[in-house]
N, C-alpha and C positions, 0 to 999 in steps of 0.2 A: 342203054335202055333199061336193063336190069337195075342199074344204080339209081336211075331216075324214079323207077317204080318204088324201089326201097325207100328213097327219100320222101316220096309222096305218102307212102304208108306210115313212115315215121312221123311226118308232119301231122297226118290225120290222127294218129294215135295220141300225139302230144296235145293236139286240140281237144280231143275227147277227154283226156285226163285233166287238162286245165279246166274244161267245163265242169268236170266232176268235182274238182276242188272248189271251184267258184260256187257251184250249187250247194256244196256242203257248208262253205263259209256263209253263204246267203241264208241257208237253213238255220245255222247257229245264230245269225244276226236276227232272224225272224222271232226268236224266243228270248224271254228274259228269265234267267235262271234264278231260282229261289232255293236257298238251303234249308233243310229240315233237320234239326239237330236234337233228337230226343232219344233217351235210352229205350231200346226195344227188347233188351235182355238185362238180367241182373235185378238187384233189389228194387230199383225205381221203375221197372217196366210196368208194374201194376198201375202206376199213376201216369206215366209218360206216353205209353203207346197210343192212347186215345187222342193225345194232342197232335201226334204225327198225322192221324187220320183226319183231325179237324182241319189242319192246314191243307191237306190234299182235297177235302170236300170244298173249302173256300176257293182253292185254285180252280177246281172243276167249275164251280159257280161263276167265277170271274171270266174264265175262258169261254164259257157258254154265252156270256154277254159280250164277247168281242175282245177279251183280254185287256191289256194295259198299253196305252199309246199304240194301239193297232197290232200289238204283238201278244202271242200266247205266253203264259207263264209255264215254265218247265221246272218241276220239283226235282231237287237233287237230295235224296234221302240217305242219311248215314246213321249208323248205330254206335254211339259212344259207350254203350254197354254198362252204364252205371259206374264207369271207371273215370275218375275225375281228370287225371292227366290226358286221357284219350280225348276228352272234350276239346282241349286246346289243340291237339293234333288234328282232329277232324275239322276244326275251325280253319286252321292253316290250309288244309286241303280244299275246303269249300271256297275260301277267298282266293288262294294262290293258283290252284290247279283248275277248279271248276268255274272260277270267276262269277260266283253268285252275286246278285245285286243286294241281297238282304238275307239274313238268317233268322228263322223263327226257332226258338229252342231253349233248352235248359229247364230244369225244375228246381233242383237244390241250389242253394247259394254257393256251395262249394264248387259246383259245376260252372256257375256263372262267373265266379272269381277266377276259375281257371281259363275261361274264355276271354275275360275282360282285357288283359294286356295284349292279346292277339288282335282283337277287333280294333283296339286303339292303335296299335303299331301299324297295322295294315289298313287303317281307316275303313273298316267294315261297319256293318250296321246290324245290331242284334235287337230283336223284339223279345222281351222276357215276360212270360205270361202268368207268373205265380206270386202270391203274396210273399213278402220277404221282410228282412230285419231293418231295411232302410240303411242309413249311414254310408251312402254311396251316391254319387252322381257322375255320370259319364256322358260326354257329348255323343258317344257311339252306341248308347243303349237307350231304348224306350221301355219303360217299366209299365206293363199294362195290368199287373196284379197290384195287391194292396200294399201300402206302407203301414207301419205299426199303428198309426193313428186312424187307419181305415179298417182295422180289424182287431188287433190285440187289446188296445186301450178301451174301445167301446165294449168288448166282451167282458173285460174285468169290471168295468162300470156297471154293466147289467148284473153280474153275479153279486156285486156289493149291494145292489138295490133290493128293495123289498120284493119286487116281482121276481128277481133272480135268486131269491133265497137268503139274502143278507149274509153272505160269506164273510167270515172273520179270519180264517186260516187258509193258507194257499200252498198247494203242491205244484211246483213248476216242473213238469216232466217232459224231457225231450230227447231226440236223437243227438249224439255227441258231435256237433259241428257248428259252423258259424251262425246259421240262422237261429236255432233254438237258444244258443248261448247268448247272442246279442239281443234277441227279443226278450229273454228272461232278465238280462241286465237292465233293459229299459223298464220292464214290468216291476222288478225289485225296487227300482228308484221311484217308480210311480206309486207303488203300494206304500213305501215309506212316506211319500209326500201326503198320503191319505191316513197316516198314523198307524200303519201295521208294523208291529215289532219284528225284528229279525227272527225270533224264536217261533213266530207264527208263519214263517216261510221255509218250506222244505224243497230244495232244488235237487233234481236227480237226472242223470243221463245214461243212455244205453247206446251201444254201437249200432251202426247200420245193419239191418238184417237180424236184429236180436229177436229171439222167439220165446224166451222163458220169463214171463212176467209174474210168476206166482209170488216170489218174495216181495217184489215191488208193490203189488196190489195188497198183499198182507201188511206192508209197512204203511201204505196209504190209510188202510182201515184203522190201524193203531193210532196214527197221527190225527185222524178225524175224531177220535174219542175225546180230544182236547178242546173241541169247540166246532162251530159250523164251518165245514171245510169245502173248498172247491178245488178241482184239478184243472190246470191249464196244460193241455197236451200239445207239444210241438214234435210228437213222434212222426217220422216221415216214412213213406214207402210201405213195404209189405209187413213191417213189424206191427202195424196197426191191427192186423187180423188177430194175432195171438193176444195182443193187449186187450182188445175188446172181448175176445173169448174168455179171457181170465176175469175181467170185470163181471161177466155173466156168471161164471163158475162160482165166484166169491159172493154173489148176491149183492154186489155193491150197486144199489139202485140210485137213479138220478135224484129222487127226493131226499136221499140221505147225503150222498156226496156227488154233486153234479160234476161232470167232466165237460169242458169246452175244448174242442179241437180246432186247430187252424189248418190242418192238412188232411182232414177227413171229409170227403164229400160222398156223393152218390156212388161213385165208381169204387171207392175203397170199401164201402159197406156191402158191395155185391157179394163178397165171399164170407159174410158173417151172418150168424142168426141174430137178427136185430131185435127180436122180441124182448130179451132181457135188457136191451139198451134203450128202451123207450124213454124219452125225456132228457137223455143226455144231449149235449148241444154242440153245434158247430157255428163258427162265425165266418161269413163269407160276404161277397159283394153280389152274389147270384145264387139262387137255388132253382132246380128244375121245376119245383112246385109253384113258382111264382106265376100268377095268372095275368097275362096281357097278350094282345094279338102278336106282338113282335116275338115274344117267347114261344107262343103256340107255333108260329111259322118256323122258328129255329129248331124246335124239337121235331116237327114234322119233316123238315129238311134232313136232319140228322138220321132219323129213323129210316127214311127212304134211301139215304146214302149207305147206311150200314147194311141194309138188306141187299141192295144192289152190289155192294162190294164184299158181301159175305163175311162181315167183320165178327170174329168170335165173340160170343156173349151178347153183343149189341144187335146182331141180326134178329135175335128172338126177343131181347129185352133191352131196347135202346135207352141209354141214360145220358143226360147232359150234366155238366158241372161247371163250377166257377172258372178253373183254368181253361176249359174249352171256350167259354164265353170270352175270356180275356184274349185268347189266341185269335178267335174269330174277329173281334173288334180290331185287334192289332193289324191283321193282314189287310182288312178293308181300309183302315186309316192310312196304311202304307201306300195302298193303291191310289187313294185320293191325293196323298202328298205327291206322289210320282206324277200324277196327272196335272196337279197344280204347277209343279216345277218343270213339267214337260221334259223330264229327264230322270234317269235312275241314278245320276251322280249323287254320291252319298251326302256331300255337303249341301247340295241343293235340296235334297229330300228332307234332311234334318231341318233346314230352315222352313220348308213347307209343312212340316208336321205340327208346328206351333199353332195351337187353337183348333186343330182338326176336330170335328164332331161326328158322331155316329149313333144312330138309334140302337141302343143296346137291348138285348133280350131281358135284362133286369128291369126294364121299364123306364129307364131314363135316357136322355140324350147325353152320351158319354163324351167328355171333352178332354183332349190332351192339353195339359197346362201349357200356357204360352211360353213358360221359361224352364220348368223343372223336369220335363221329360216323363212326368207321371200323369196318370189319368185321374180326373175327379170321379169319385165312385160313391154310390150309396152303400150303406153297411146294413147287413141283415144278420139276425141271430135266429137259428132254426133248431127246433127240437126234433130228434130222431123219432120217426114213427115206425110202427111194426113192419111196414112194407119197405123200409130202407129209404124212404123219402123224408123230407123235412117240412115241419110246420113252422112257418115264420112267426116268432113270438115277439120280436122287437125289430124296429128299423129306424134309421135316421130319417128326418123329415125330407131330406133331399141329398144331392151329391155332396161329398166332403172333399175338400182339397187336400192332397197328400202333403205330409211333412216328411221329406226324406231324412232330414236331420232332427232326431227326437229332441224336444226341449228338456227331456229328463236325463240327458247325457251332458255332463259338464263340458263347456266350451263350445257347444253346438250353436249357441246364440250368435256367435261371431261368424258362422259359416253362411255363405251365400246360397240362396235358393235357386241357383241355376248352375249348370256345369261350366267349369273353366274352359276356355277355348283350348282345344288340342290335347287335353289330358284328363284322366279321371281325377277326382278330388280325393278319393279315398281308396287305398289298396290294403288288403290284409294278407 
């Protein structure tokens, strides 16, 4: 009798625990995990933290409308802490341990280069939301930021034009890593093709987190004495704050020596007194100040989300910027591709991403190129205003197709405008 009772109790307990495991498994199967890979600490946190919040906002929005394929999206947030090898480790964790269907992340090209071999080897999927140097195509990456012909080249053209001040001499100033060096290699070749002599190009680099720009700004002032000069800045992260402060201290005004930046937007200017910087420029594919109903709705949505989630800085002064827009477009296009493929299978989603469109806050219908994994994007050049916003002074007539392989780098004319199956075409 006692034994029978014990066996019954044991059977009941086993059934309960099996039910428990089954319901846990069912719960896991009810969600689609999404990796969020952005630096929330270290030198790049100033730029990247807000992209993590943009992904979470878009996930909330998608979940409120019923999720994807009838399942809720479940974010898995990690902090690679501006540590480039750690980006690779966290990617292995997200794909191997957490089994995420997709990763939204990275800002610097060095972090993306760290992640690239991992997503290729493990056949993961990365959406990369920041302008970059090009010279790369991977079947496992979708690039929703600008290639050089969608940002750097148009900015230099503008500064050379009468409207942009007819610059004859150039300072190429950047943080010392792959994106600034490759972009400047392209720009140097482009400037030469326009007849600019080597002596009229000054190239300078500073390490990540650099904070003393006194000597560099003094050198720029001296160089500018030799003729109409413009500065092209590929400084990244929190170094932008001391650089712009020093420009203000030195009285280097935009009418004398305009600076065009490729990594400075509304968020980076938050910590700076922008009054001395009025008229300096940034080139992007989106500005918060662009007026259209889609952008109005995007800003309103972000402001409400920032307030509800008590996001530092943004709950009182919500700002949107270009990489936020690129992140937002990316996650919505991924959702559309999953629904088209009726699956989160990476290869099926990659195929379904070709030609996806989405109404972008910049005011265009943004399209993912059918072949080269890059978005077609409009280009805008904005002048810094006293309130830290931008006044758009120039724009392309419509969206520009990305050229991942710059025609100004030798040998690129032989490269295909689509990823080779199964591997990245370029690794550095």
